[in-house]
C-alpha positions, 0 to 999 in steps of 0.5 A: 671626990664630988664635983661639988667640992672641986675648986672653982675657977678664979676670975682670970680663968673665967676671962680666958674661957670667955675669950676662947669661946669668942675666938671659936665663934668668930672663926666659925662665923668666918668659915660660914661667911667664906663658904657662902661667898664661895657658893655665890661665887660659883653660882656667879661663875656658872652664870658667866660660863653659861652666858659667855660665848668665849667660854663656850667656844673653848671649854671642852664638852665631849672628848672622843679618842683624843679629840675634844669638842667645845660646848659650841661645837657640840651644839652644832653637831647636836642641832645638825643631827636634830635637823637631819633626823627631822628631814629623814622622818618627814621624807619617810612619813610625810603628813604623819611625821609629826607623830614620830617627832618631838614637839617644837613647843617644849624643850627637848629635855622635858619630852619623853622619848622612851618611857620604859628607859626613862630617856628624853628626846634630848638624851636620844638625839645626844646619843645620835650626835655622839654616834655620828661624831665618833664615826667621824673621829675614827676616820679623822684619826685614820687620815692623820696616821696615813702618810700618803694622804693629805687634804687636797686643794680642792677640799680646802676650797670646798671649806671656803665655799661652805663658809661663803654659802653660809654667808650668802644665806645670812645675807638672804635672811637679812642677818647683819653678820654671819656670826648672827646667822650661825648663832640663830641656827646652831646656838648662841656661841657659834661663830665663823672661826668655830664653824670653819674648825668644824668644817675642817674636821668634817671635810677631813672625814669626808675626803678621807672616806672618799679616798678610801672608797675610790682606792678600792679597785677590782679586776674585770674577772672579780666584777663579772664573778660578783655580778654572776653570783648576785644577778637576782639582786642586780638584774633589772626586772621589767613588768607591768602591775595594777592593783584591784583594790578591795572595798574599804569598810568601816567597822563602826558600820557593822553590828559586831566584829564577826559581821565586819570580818565576814564583810572584809573577807567578802570584799577581798574575794570580790577583788580577787574575782575582778582581778581574775576577770581582768586576767581572762580579758587579757588572755583572750585578747590579742597576741601582744599581752602587754598591750592587752594589759595596758588596755585592761588597766585603762578600762579598770581605772581610766584616771589612774592608768590614763598614762601607760607608763603608770603601770610600767615598773623597771627596778633592780631585783633586790627591790622586788625580792620581798614582794608577794610576786617576787618569786614568780618574777624570778622564775627562769621559766618566765617569758614575755606576756606571762600574767599572774595575780597575787592577793594582799590585804588591800586587794589583788595585784595583776602582774604582767612579766615583760623582761629581765635585763642583765644590764650589759649596756653602756651608760650615757652622759649628756648636757642640755639647755632647758627652756620651760614654759612660764608657769600658769596658776590655775587658781587664778581662774574661775574653773581652775584647770578646766577653765577655757582661759586657763587652757589658752594661757597654758598654750600661749606659755608653751608657744612662747617657750617653743619660740625661745627654744627655737631661737636658742637652737638656731644660735647653737647651730649657727655657732657650730653646734659645739659643746662650748657654744652650748655652754655659752648659750646656757647661762642666759637661756637655760632653767636647768639647775644642774651645773653645766646642765650635765648628767652622767651615768644615765641608765635605761628605763629605770623607774627612778631615772631623772630622764624622761622617755623622749630623752632616753630614746635619743640617748640610747638610739643605735649608733649614737656618737659624741656630739650628736644633738637634738631639740626635743619637746617633752610634755613634762618639762618643755624644750630640751637642746640635748648634746650627747657627751658619750658613753660610760662603763657598762651598767652591770660593771657599775653596779657590781663595782659599787656593791663590792666597794660598799662591802669592802669599805664597810669592812674597812670602817668596821676595822677602825677602832672607835673611841668612847665618847666621854662627856665632860661636865661642861656639856651641861652648858650646851643650849637646850632646845 
């Protein structure tokens, strides 16, 4: 039947239909209203979360193998990773570091680190922070499972001292509170309580690592065998070296690349010929080839090689094995005074073999009182360091330091020349910044040694015994009242033991199961820098 002939609804039906429609519209309106309210509530809550210091301290941002870290805690580890990364790059590259570091003018999250991978500097540093945290977590979990280990009282005191050191920094930088200082340095939600929790975590990882490292012990036969097998890396090589540099050329000064390449090769050949003439000069000189080398270096560059120590190198074999002259130095046929040349892109090395030390001597330790001359600023004088008045001022400062040192020396002698008397006088009279002026595991002649030659000569003199003392003047620092504390283990044993421990500790660390870092959504609330 056609719709045209269907029965039309009566008035009651029409009213009911209208009421049903009104109810549906009201219900729809309520749903929309509630949805909008929920949306604004979520936005409001999110804003509270971002700005709530309390929430950021308790809300988990990262979980690693059963250990959760709050947003505030992750902020700390991220910022600490960033600071350490900056410091490492600055130390390695110096003035060129800025080319390998992100800008401090823009957020890390907006700076590309790896264009191909599409990652930002924040992504990269977050990854490094999580790696560091994961490494610590596996050690902390191992410590918790070890029934024979507990944090020592000394380690607990280190935590307190760490907090006290931060409080001192806060005062130094004129922050009204420690919390204010921490929030300025590591994010606006960190406080002392959270910092202490972080210190407890990191100290547990550090202390247990040291516990495992120190527990690795070896017999003398194991130590001897290891050194014998690795003597090329562990022996100390002693030699003198100078570089005859090739002339530096600018490619823009030449009409073509070919002309530039030819000129570069000529510059290298000229340096090689000069190096050969230096070798001939040394070989035709006196019997002491090392002394002849020192003379030739001084003649080649009176400024760079004015001090004979400039050419002297004493390093472990591992540090020269990859050098162009490394194979020559390791040759068992080498003898004192042998000379060779080695070509590199920037010129030619002239190398004089001096000795190879198997490091079978005992290391030494000492205490010292250091009396330094007052610093004199050469920029305050018209002719700088050449100004006669500057020279006189330096001499006066050194004379005053000598007088002070001799006064302290006489007090030390009158007091019995004991270690206790030295420590008593140290507090008011020494500029040495090491605790108790104490130095241990001192080695001979190493290029990176903290000891100047004058003090090394005293420490390693024949028949040196504990309690020996001397007032020593050094050009570099001033006046030293040195007190010999005694001998330690043989340097060769020390090297072998450390290498064995490093190898075995790494094997232990690698054997620990690493958890996976799981980032919670709350990590998005961390402070972007």
